[in-house]
PyMOL CGO cylinders between C-alpha atoms (Angstrom):
from pymol import cmd
from pymol.cgo import CYLINDER

trace = [
    CYLINDER, -100.61, -22.66, -40.37, -97.20, -22.98, -41.95, 0.3, 1, 1, 1, 1, 1, 1,
    CYLINDER, -97.20, -22.98, -41.95, -96.70, -26.44, -40.35, 0.3, 1, 1, 1, 1, 1, 1,
    CYLINDER, -96.70, -26.44, -40.35, -100.04, -27.54, -41.77, 0.3, 1, 1, 1, 1, 1, 1,
    CYLINDER, -100.04, -27.54, -41.77, -99.05, -26.41, -45.28, 0.3, 1, 1, 1, 1, 1, 1,
    CYLINDER, -99.05, -26.41, -45.28, -95.76, -28.29, -45.06, 0.3, 1, 1, 1, 1, 1, 1,
    CYLINDER, -95.76, -28.29, -45.06, -97.52, -31.40, -43.76, 0.3, 1, 1, 1, 1, 1, 1,
    CYLINDER, -97.52, -31.40, -43.76, -100.11, -31.31, -46.56, 0.3, 1, 1, 1, 1, 1, 1,
    CYLINDER, -100.11, -31.31, -46.56, -97.43, -30.72, -49.20, 0.3, 1, 1, 1, 1, 1, 1,
    CYLINDER, -97.43, -30.72, -49.20, -95.59, -33.84, -47.95, 0.3, 1, 1, 1, 1, 1, 1,
    CYLINDER, -95.59, -33.84, -47.95, -98.65, -36.09, -47.67, 0.3, 1, 1, 1, 1, 1, 1,
    CYLINDER, -98.65, -36.09, -47.67, -100.26, -35.32, -51.05, 0.3, 1, 1, 1, 1, 1, 1,
    CYLINDER, -100.26, -35.32, -51.05, -97.35, -36.69, -53.16, 0.3, 1, 1, 1, 1, 1, 1,
    CYLINDER, -97.35, -36.69, -53.16, -97.27, -39.81, -50.98, 0.3, 1, 1, 1, 1, 1, 1,
    CYLINDER, -97.27, -39.81, -50.98, -101.00, -40.43, -51.44, 0.3, 1, 1, 1, 1, 1, 1,
    CYLINDER, -101.00, -40.43, -51.44, -100.96, -39.93, -55.18, 0.3, 1, 1, 1, 1, 1, 1,
    CYLINDER, -100.96, -39.93, -55.18, -97.63, -41.65, -55.69, 0.3, 1, 1, 1, 1, 1, 1,
    CYLINDER, -97.63, -41.65, -55.69, -98.76, -44.98, -54.24, 0.3, 1, 1, 1, 1, 1, 1,
    CYLINDER, -98.76, -44.98, -54.24, -99.64, -47.72, -56.69, 0.3, 1, 1, 1, 1, 1, 1,
    CYLINDER, -99.64, -47.72, -56.69, -101.52, -50.89, -56.01, 0.3, 1, 1, 1, 1, 1, 1,
    CYLINDER, -101.52, -50.89, -56.01, -99.37, -53.89, -56.78, 0.3, 1, 1, 1, 1, 1, 1,
    CYLINDER, -99.37, -53.89, -56.78, -102.13, -56.13, -58.11, 0.3, 1, 1, 1, 1, 1, 1,
    CYLINDER, -102.13, -56.13, -58.11, -101.32, -59.29, -59.98, 0.3, 1, 1, 1, 1, 1, 1,
    CYLINDER, -101.32, -59.29, -59.98, -102.98, -59.78, -63.36, 0.3, 1, 1, 1, 1, 1, 1,
    CYLINDER, -102.98, -59.78, -63.36, -106.22, -61.76, -63.40, 0.3, 1, 1, 1, 1, 1, 1,
    CYLINDER, -106.22, -61.76, -63.40, -105.91, -65.52, -63.67, 0.3, 1, 1, 1, 1, 1, 1,
    CYLINDER, -105.91, -65.52, -63.67, -106.02, -66.79, -67.26, 0.3, 1, 1, 1, 1, 1, 1,
    CYLINDER, -106.02, -66.79, -67.26, -106.26, -70.15, -69.02, 0.3, 1, 1, 1, 1, 1, 1,
    CYLINDER, -106.26, -70.15, -69.02, -106.29, -70.17, -72.83, 0.3, 1, 1, 1, 1, 1, 1,
    CYLINDER, -106.29, -70.17, -72.83, -106.44, -73.37, -74.90, 0.3, 1, 1, 1, 1, 1, 1,
    CYLINDER, -106.44, -73.37, -74.90, -104.64, -73.04, -78.25, 0.3, 1, 1, 1, 1, 1, 1,
    CYLINDER, -104.64, -73.04, -78.25, -105.18, -76.58, -79.53, 0.3, 1, 1, 1, 1, 1, 1,
    CYLINDER, -105.18, -76.58, -79.53, -106.57, -79.92, -78.39, 0.3, 1, 1, 1, 1, 1, 1,
    CYLINDER, -106.57, -79.92, -78.39, -106.90, -83.30, -80.08, 0.3, 1, 1, 1, 1, 1, 1,
    CYLINDER, -106.90, -83.30, -80.08, -108.09, -86.68, -78.83, 0.3, 1, 1, 1, 1, 1, 1,
    CYLINDER, -108.09, -86.68, -78.83, -106.83, -90.09, -79.98, 0.3, 1, 1, 1, 1, 1, 1,
    CYLINDER, -106.83, -90.09, -79.98, -106.84, -93.73, -78.89, 0.3, 1, 1, 1, 1, 1, 1,
    CYLINDER, -106.84, -93.73, -78.89, -103.95, -96.10, -78.38, 0.3, 1, 1, 1, 1, 1, 1,
    CYLINDER, -103.95, -96.10, -78.38, -103.71, -99.75, -77.29, 0.3, 1, 1, 1, 1, 1, 1,
    CYLINDER, -103.71, -99.75, -77.29, -101.11, -101.26, -75.02, 0.3, 1, 1, 1, 1, 1, 1,
    CYLINDER, -101.11, -101.26, -75.02, -100.63, -104.63, -73.32, 0.3, 1, 1, 1, 1, 1, 1,
    CYLINDER, -100.63, -104.63, -73.32, -99.86, -105.01, -69.65, 0.3, 1, 1, 1, 1, 1, 1,
    CYLINDER, -99.86, -105.01, -69.65, -99.66, -108.41, -67.96, 0.3, 1, 1, 1, 1, 1, 1,
    CYLINDER, -99.66, -108.41, -67.96, -101.10, -110.03, -71.12, 0.3, 1, 1, 1, 1, 1, 1,
    CYLINDER, -101.10, -110.03, -71.12, -104.22, -107.82, -70.99, 0.3, 1, 1, 1, 1, 1, 1,
    CYLINDER, -104.22, -107.82, -70.99, -104.78, -105.37, -73.84, 0.3, 1, 1, 1, 1, 1, 1,
    CYLINDER, -104.78, -105.37, -73.84, -105.91, -101.92, -72.72, 0.3, 1, 1, 1, 1, 1, 1,
    CYLINDER, -105.91, -101.92, -72.72, -107.36, -99.01, -74.65, 0.3, 1, 1, 1, 1, 1, 1,
    CYLINDER, -107.36, -99.01, -74.65, -105.95, -95.63, -73.72, 0.3, 1, 1, 1, 1, 1, 1,
    CYLINDER, -105.95, -95.63, -73.72, -107.75, -92.37, -74.44, 0.3, 1, 1, 1, 1, 1, 1,
    CYLINDER, -107.75, -92.37, -74.44, -105.22, -89.57, -74.92, 0.3, 1, 1, 1, 1, 1, 1,
    CYLINDER, -105.22, -89.57, -74.92, -105.54, -85.81, -75.18, 0.3, 1, 1, 1, 1, 1, 1,
    CYLINDER, -105.54, -85.81, -75.18, -102.90, -83.54, -76.68, 0.3, 1, 1, 1, 1, 1, 1,
    CYLINDER, -102.90, -83.54, -76.68, -103.49, -80.02, -75.42, 0.3, 1, 1, 1, 1, 1, 1,
    CYLINDER, -103.49, -80.02, -75.42, -101.50, -76.80, -75.50, 0.3, 1, 1, 1, 1, 1, 1,
    CYLINDER, -101.50, -76.80, -75.50, -102.09, -73.24, -74.43, 0.3, 1, 1, 1, 1, 1, 1,
    CYLINDER, -102.09, -73.24, -74.43, -101.19, -70.44, -72.05, 0.3, 1, 1, 1, 1, 1, 1,
    CYLINDER, -101.19, -70.44, -72.05, -101.85, -69.85, -68.35, 0.3, 1, 1, 1, 1, 1, 1,
    CYLINDER, -101.85, -69.85, -68.35, -100.42, -67.53, -65.74, 0.3, 1, 1, 1, 1, 1, 1,
    CYLINDER, -100.42, -67.53, -65.74, -101.50, -69.98, -63.02, 0.3, 1, 1, 1, 1, 1, 1,
    CYLINDER, -101.50, -69.98, -63.02, -99.28, -71.08, -60.16, 0.3, 1, 1, 1, 1, 1, 1,
    CYLINDER, -99.28, -71.08, -60.16, -100.57, -74.62, -60.71, 0.3, 1, 1, 1, 1, 1, 1,
    CYLINDER, -100.57, -74.62, -60.71, -102.33, -76.26, -63.65, 0.3, 1, 1, 1, 1, 1, 1,
    CYLINDER, -102.33, -76.26, -63.65, -103.99, -79.69, -63.43, 0.3, 1, 1, 1, 1, 1, 1,
    CYLINDER, -103.99, -79.69, -63.43, -105.79, -82.13, -65.73, 0.3, 1, 1, 1, 1, 1, 1,
    CYLINDER, -105.79, -82.13, -65.73, -108.26, -84.81, -64.61, 0.3, 1, 1, 1, 1, 1, 1,
    CYLINDER, -108.26, -84.81, -64.61, -107.54, -88.39, -65.60, 0.3, 1, 1, 1, 1, 1, 1,
    CYLINDER, -107.54, -88.39, -65.60, -108.71, -91.86, -64.69, 0.3, 1, 1, 1, 1, 1, 1,
    CYLINDER, -108.71, -91.86, -64.69, -109.80, -95.20, -65.97, 0.3, 1, 1, 1, 1, 1, 1,
    CYLINDER, -109.80, -95.20, -65.97, -110.73, -98.69, -64.86, 0.3, 1, 1, 1, 1, 1, 1,
    CYLINDER, -110.73, -98.69, -64.86, -112.02, -97.32, -61.55, 0.3, 1, 1, 1, 1, 1, 1,
    CYLINDER, -112.02, -97.32, -61.55, -109.03, -95.06, -60.83, 0.3, 1, 1, 1, 1, 1, 1,
    CYLINDER, -109.03, -95.06, -60.83, -109.56, -91.29, -60.87, 0.3, 1, 1, 1, 1, 1, 1,
    CYLINDER, -109.56, -91.29, -60.87, -107.19, -88.45, -60.16, 0.3, 1, 1, 1, 1, 1, 1,
    CYLINDER, -107.19, -88.45, -60.16, -105.37, -85.42, -61.50, 0.3, 1, 1, 1, 1, 1, 1,
    CYLINDER, -105.37, -85.42, -61.50, -101.95, -84.75, -62.90, 0.3, 1, 1, 1, 1, 1, 1,
    CYLINDER, -101.95, -84.75, -62.90, -100.00, -81.53, -62.88, 0.3, 1, 1, 1, 1, 1, 1,
    CYLINDER, -100.00, -81.53, -62.88, -99.25, -79.86, -66.20, 0.3, 1, 1, 1, 1, 1, 1,
    CYLINDER, -99.25, -79.86, -66.20, -95.90, -78.08, -66.25, 0.3, 1, 1, 1, 1, 1, 1,
    CYLINDER, -95.90, -78.08, -66.25, -95.81, -74.54, -67.61, 0.3, 1, 1, 1, 1, 1, 1,
    CYLINDER, -95.81, -74.54, -67.61, -92.72, -72.83, -69.01, 0.3, 1, 1, 1, 1, 1, 1,
    CYLINDER, -92.72, -72.83, -69.01, -93.10, -69.05, -69.10, 0.3, 1, 1, 1, 1, 1, 1,
    CYLINDER, -93.10, -69.05, -69.10, -96.86, -69.56, -69.03, 0.3, 1, 1, 1, 1, 1, 1,
    CYLINDER, -96.86, -69.56, -69.03, -96.95, -71.89, -72.04, 0.3, 1, 1, 1, 1, 1, 1,
    CYLINDER, -96.95, -71.89, -72.04, -97.96, -75.52, -71.66, 0.3, 1, 1, 1, 1, 1, 1,
    CYLINDER, -97.96, -75.52, -71.66, -98.19, -78.55, -73.91, 0.3, 1, 1, 1, 1, 1, 1,
    CYLINDER, -98.19, -78.55, -73.91, -98.97, -82.07, -72.81, 0.3, 1, 1, 1, 1, 1, 1,
    CYLINDER, -98.97, -82.07, -72.81, -100.03, -85.44, -74.13, 0.3, 1, 1, 1, 1, 1, 1,
    CYLINDER, -100.03, -85.44, -74.13, -102.01, -86.95, -71.28, 0.3, 1, 1, 1, 1, 1, 1,
    CYLINDER, -102.01, -86.95, -71.28, -103.58, -90.37, -70.89, 0.3, 1, 1, 1, 1, 1, 1,
    CYLINDER, -103.58, -90.37, -70.89, -107.08, -89.41, -69.75, 0.3, 1, 1, 1, 1, 1, 1,
    CYLINDER, -107.08, -89.41, -69.75, -108.72, -92.86, -69.48, 0.3, 1, 1, 1, 1, 1, 1,
    CYLINDER, -108.72, -92.86, -69.48, -107.71, -96.48, -69.84, 0.3, 1, 1, 1, 1, 1, 1,
    CYLINDER, -107.71, -96.48, -69.84, -109.71, -99.70, -69.67, 0.3, 1, 1, 1, 1, 1, 1,
    CYLINDER, -109.71, -99.70, -69.67, -109.54, -103.30, -70.91, 0.3, 1, 1, 1, 1, 1, 1,
    CYLINDER, -109.54, -103.30, -70.91, -110.10, -103.58, -74.67, 0.3, 1, 1, 1, 1, 1, 1,
    CYLINDER, -110.10, -103.58, -74.67, -113.22, -105.74, -74.28, 0.3, 1, 1, 1, 1, 1, 1,
    CYLINDER, -113.22, -105.74, -74.28, -115.07, -102.69, -72.92, 0.3, 1, 1, 1, 1, 1, 1,
    CYLINDER, -115.07, -102.69, -72.92, -117.19, -100.81, -75.44, 0.3, 1, 1, 1, 1, 1, 1,
    CYLINDER, -117.19, -100.81, -75.44, -115.41, -97.74, -76.79, 0.3, 1, 1, 1, 1, 1, 1,
    CYLINDER, -115.41, -97.74, -76.79, -117.55, -95.86, -79.33, 0.3, 1, 1, 1, 1, 1, 1,
    CYLINDER, -117.55, -95.86, -79.33, -118.47, -92.95, -77.08, 0.3, 1, 1, 1, 1, 1, 1,
    CYLINDER, -118.47, -92.95, -77.08, -117.46, -89.46, -76.02, 0.3, 1, 1, 1, 1, 1, 1,
    CYLINDER, -117.46, -89.46, -76.02, -114.98, -88.62, -73.28, 0.3, 1, 1, 1, 1, 1, 1,
    CYLINDER, -114.98, -88.62, -73.28, -114.21, -85.44, -71.39, 0.3, 1, 1, 1, 1, 1, 1,
    CYLINDER, -114.21, -85.44, -71.39, -111.69, -84.01, -68.99, 0.3, 1, 1, 1, 1, 1, 1,
    CYLINDER, -111.69, -84.01, -68.99, -111.19, -80.82, -67.03, 0.3, 1, 1, 1, 1, 1, 1,
    CYLINDER, -111.19, -80.82, -67.03, -108.20, -78.48, -66.91, 0.3, 1, 1, 1, 1, 1, 1,
    CYLINDER, -108.20, -78.48, -66.91, -108.02, -76.37, -63.75, 0.3, 1, 1, 1, 1, 1, 1,
    CYLINDER, -108.02, -76.37, -63.75, -105.81, -73.32, -63.24, 0.3, 1, 1, 1, 1, 1, 1,
    CYLINDER, -105.81, -73.32, -63.24, -105.04, -72.30, -59.63, 0.3, 1, 1, 1, 1, 1, 1,
    CYLINDER, -105.04, -72.30, -59.63, -103.89, -68.76, -58.85, 0.3, 1, 1, 1, 1, 1, 1,
    CYLINDER, -103.89, -68.76, -58.85, -101.72, -69.80, -55.90, 0.3, 1, 1, 1, 1, 1, 1,
    CYLINDER, -101.72, -69.80, -55.90, -100.80, -72.89, -54.00, 0.3, 1, 1, 1, 1, 1, 1,
    CYLINDER, -100.80, -72.89, -54.00, -99.69, -73.75, -50.53, 0.3, 1, 1, 1, 1, 1, 1,
    CYLINDER, -99.69, -73.75, -50.53, -99.19, -77.45, -51.19, 0.3, 1, 1, 1, 1, 1, 1,
    CYLINDER, -99.19, -77.45, -51.19, -96.60, -78.59, -53.72, 0.3, 1, 1, 1, 1, 1, 1,
    CYLINDER, -96.60, -78.59, -53.72, -98.80, -81.38, -55.10, 0.3, 1, 1, 1, 1, 1, 1,
    CYLINDER, -98.80, -81.38, -55.10, -102.37, -81.95, -56.18, 0.3, 1, 1, 1, 1, 1, 1,
    CYLINDER, -102.37, -81.95, -56.18, -104.35, -84.15, -53.81, 0.3, 1, 1, 1, 1, 1, 1,
    CYLINDER, -104.35, -84.15, -53.81, -107.57, -85.66, -55.18, 0.3, 1, 1, 1, 1, 1, 1,
    CYLINDER, -107.57, -85.66, -55.18, -107.91, -82.93, -57.83, 0.3, 1, 1, 1, 1, 1, 1,
    CYLINDER, -107.91, -82.93, -57.83, -107.73, -80.10, -55.31, 0.3, 1, 1, 1, 1, 1, 1,
    CYLINDER, -107.73, -80.10, -55.31, -104.97, -77.84, -54.06, 0.3, 1, 1, 1, 1, 1, 1,
    CYLINDER, -104.97, -77.84, -54.06, -105.38, -76.46, -50.56, 0.3, 1, 1, 1, 1, 1, 1,
    CYLINDER, -105.38, -76.46, -50.56, -105.04, -72.69, -50.44, 0.3, 1, 1, 1, 1, 1, 1,
    CYLINDER, -105.04, -72.69, -50.44, -105.49, -72.56, -54.20, 0.3, 1, 1, 1, 1, 1, 1,
    CYLINDER, -105.49, -72.56, -54.20, -106.96, -69.05, -54.40, 0.3, 1, 1, 1, 1, 1, 1,
    CYLINDER, -106.96, -69.05, -54.40, -108.91, -68.32, -57.57, 0.3, 1, 1, 1, 1, 1, 1,
    CYLINDER, -108.91, -68.32, -57.57, -109.53, -71.08, -60.10, 0.3, 1, 1, 1, 1, 1, 1,
    CYLINDER, -109.53, -71.08, -60.10, -110.50, -71.32, -63.75, 0.3, 1, 1, 1, 1, 1, 1,
    CYLINDER, -110.50, -71.32, -63.75, -111.95, -74.57, -65.08, 0.3, 1, 1, 1, 1, 1, 1,
    CYLINDER, -111.95, -74.57, -65.08, -112.07, -75.55, -68.75, 0.3, 1, 1, 1, 1, 1, 1,
    CYLINDER, -112.07, -75.55, -68.75, -113.93, -78.69, -69.82, 0.3, 1, 1, 1, 1, 1, 1,
    CYLINDER, -113.93, -78.69, -69.82, -112.68, -80.44, -72.97, 0.3, 1, 1, 1, 1, 1, 1,
    CYLINDER, -112.68, -80.44, -72.97, -114.99, -82.92, -74.73, 0.3, 1, 1, 1, 1, 1, 1,
    CYLINDER, -114.99, -82.92, -74.73, -113.94, -85.50, -77.31, 0.3, 1, 1, 1, 1, 1, 1,
    CYLINDER, -113.94, -85.50, -77.31, -115.78, -86.49, -80.45, 0.3, 1, 1, 1, 1, 1, 1,
    CYLINDER, -115.78, -86.49, -80.45, -117.04, -90.08, -80.58, 0.3, 1, 1, 1, 1, 1, 1,
    CYLINDER, -117.04, -90.08, -80.58, -113.79, -92.05, -80.63, 0.3, 1, 1, 1, 1, 1, 1,
    CYLINDER, -113.79, -92.05, -80.63, -113.31, -95.23, -82.68, 0.3, 1, 1, 1, 1, 1, 1,
    CYLINDER, -113.31, -95.23, -82.68, -111.46, -98.21, -81.28, 0.3, 1, 1, 1, 1, 1, 1,
]
cmd.load_cgo(trace, "trace")
């Protein structure tokens, strides 16, 4: 009986002294966002670029933003410094003769972990949990 008492007195502190080492839940907070247009000329063709300035906080291992234009679609990584991010991203581009007066949107995705160092077609293999935030523009003038 004495051995049992000693065993129980050793096990109880171990059981109650253990803590789960859980990481905080994934977060993605947008502090500010603004859309604007810009023109540029490449190979004597004038293009319209749709830009988004966005800043915020995320504890993600990887943060991406969708972009595209003129038939090209993809994602770019947004760098975070101590969880804070700020970027000015070109979301779309197309020749200036295309009609512009319309709305645009993009998606920010936060990944809780990553096994691949780069985004491939807007996905990260082994990405764990994700949070997606859609950002819509007002009707943009040319």
